[in-house]
Each structure stands twice: as structure tokens, then as C-alpha cells.
C-alpha angles and dihedrals in degrees: 000000000000091000090057092048091048090049091049091049091051090051092048092049091049090047091050092049091049091047091050091049090050092051091049090051092051092048092050091048091049092051091048092050092047091054090050090050091050091050091048091050091051091050090048091051092051093047092046092054090046090051091050091050092050092047090053090050091049091050090051091051092047089052091051091051093045092052093050094244096122093112091056090046093050091048092050093050092047091052099041103038104027103028094234122160135189118263113278090012119132118216119201124198124202106229091196090068094054 
């Protein structure tokens, strides 16, 4: 009889250790997945704000085109971003601002 009780105790201890290991594995997996979800949500938030900014810019450009001001817009971009000037035009730069 004592041999059977000892054998059952060994099996129950092994079963408890395996169950504990399984629970620890599931908890570690859950924590890992939660951190991945948080990172994905942060990335989504950044991309969403970037998308909103680009849509606002596109709407602004559509409005410029619809109002017929594209020539003024192109001239402004050429002057500001590329430093272009009209022929025979003199451009002065204030060195105190640099």
C-alpha cells in the first residue's frame, strides 16, 4: 500500500511541476504579446497622424488647383525651396538673419 501512495505522490508532484511550468509559459507569452500589441498601436498612431497630415496637405493642394492659383503656388515653391528667381530679377539676402 505505501508503494502505491508513494507512486501517486510522485505522479502528483510531477504533474504539479508540469502544470506550474505550463502556467509560467502562458504568462510569459501573454506578456510578450502585450508588448508587441503596444508597439503596434504606437506605430499605428504615428502612421495615422502622418496620414492625416498628408491628407491635409493634399486638400490644400487641391484647393490651390481648383482656385486657379497653381502658377502662384509653383512660383512660391520655386523661390522658397529652390532659390529660383525671374530673369533680370535681383535677389537680396539679409546676412543678419542667417
